[in-house]
C-alpha positions in Angstrom: -54.3 106.8 92.1 -53.2 106.8 88.9 -51.1 109.7 88.9 -49.5 108.3 91.9 -48.0 105.0 89.9 -46.9 107.8 86.9 -44.7 109.1 90.1 -43.7 105.8 91.5 -42.4 105.1 87.8 -40.3 108.4 86.6 -38.9 107.5 90.5 -38.0 104.5 89.9 -36.7 105.5 86.0 -34.9 107.9 87.7 -33.4 106.3 91.0 -32.3 103.5 88.0 -30.3 106.1 85.9 -28.6 107.4 88.8 -27.4 103.9 89.7 -25.7 103.8 86.1 -24.7 106.6 86.4 -22.7 106.1 89.4 -21.2 102.8 88.7 -20.4 104.2 85.5 -18.3 106.9 87.5 -16.8 105.0 90.0 -15.2 102.2 86.8 -14.3 105.4 85.3 -12.6 107.2 87.9 -10.4 104.9 89.4 -8.2 105.6 86.3 -8.2 109.6 86.6 -5.4 111.5 88.6 -6.2 113.7 91.9 -6.4 116.6 89.6 -8.9 115.0 87.6 -11.1 113.6 90.9 -10.8 116.9 92.5 -12.6 118.8 89.1 -14.9 116.0 88.6 -16.1 116.6 92.1 -16.1 120.2 91.6 -18.1 119.7 88.9 -20.1 117.5 90.2 -21.1 119.9 92.9 -22.7 122.9 90.6 -24.3 120.1 88.6 -26.5 119.2 92.1 -26.5 122.9 93.0 -28.4 123.9 89.9 -30.7 120.9 89.8 -31.6 121.6 93.2 -31.8 125.6 92.6 -34.3 124.6 89.6 -36.3 122.6 91.6 -36.5 125.1 94.5 -37.8 127.9 91.8 -40.2 125.8 90.4 -41.6 124.8 94.0 -40.9 120.9 93.9 
């Protein structure tokens, strides 16, 4: 039961971090050119793909 509480707190913390990053990114992207927005989109796809591969290898 204690381990479940820890996982819930980790999940909540991760969600709050993601929400903060999304908010900051939405404020920052407003001032970028179209090429800059495309570059950031490509970098995000690469980042999330590497996260997915990492978790897939760990079996999570």
